[in-house]
Steps between C-alpha positions, in 0.01 A plus 500: 500500500335434162756608229254761365545719808772767479637397842597161362787654296740503797381146590623376158834686474625508864557125528659483166730799573651323798534150352188351651214303324160631439220269598155595368167367637257348260208723395298596811737307715593806701147461655547142616697464833536121465639527148742780610621292793564207269677715246720662765606164627556336166698791360684614810353859467679751725314827429131559494301807409146548620251772548420496873141352464639200301786463747239464768310234308832314428596509871157372600460229242846407354711210616767717671704196599574451125650857470832452679693638214332851524731763629330818387131613465431823323159673535366791287185628337301548816548630843683242727299444822707502815347164603641335181 
């Protein structure tokens, strides 16, 4: 989520409140599934937050084999389709 959106507040403070690290994507990086996959792998990211439409794009175009560290995916901001 771009940091200018109000929903990003919990994304900043939740990891810090439980002793985790915060990994921020480069500008516009949240729209690039390949970049996200690389970042997830490099940084060992465990928690992701997507709007459902971007999660769909990520699942279709990201390198999921690089995302073995992910244990949790949070979706908000749009209706979550049952198929997803």
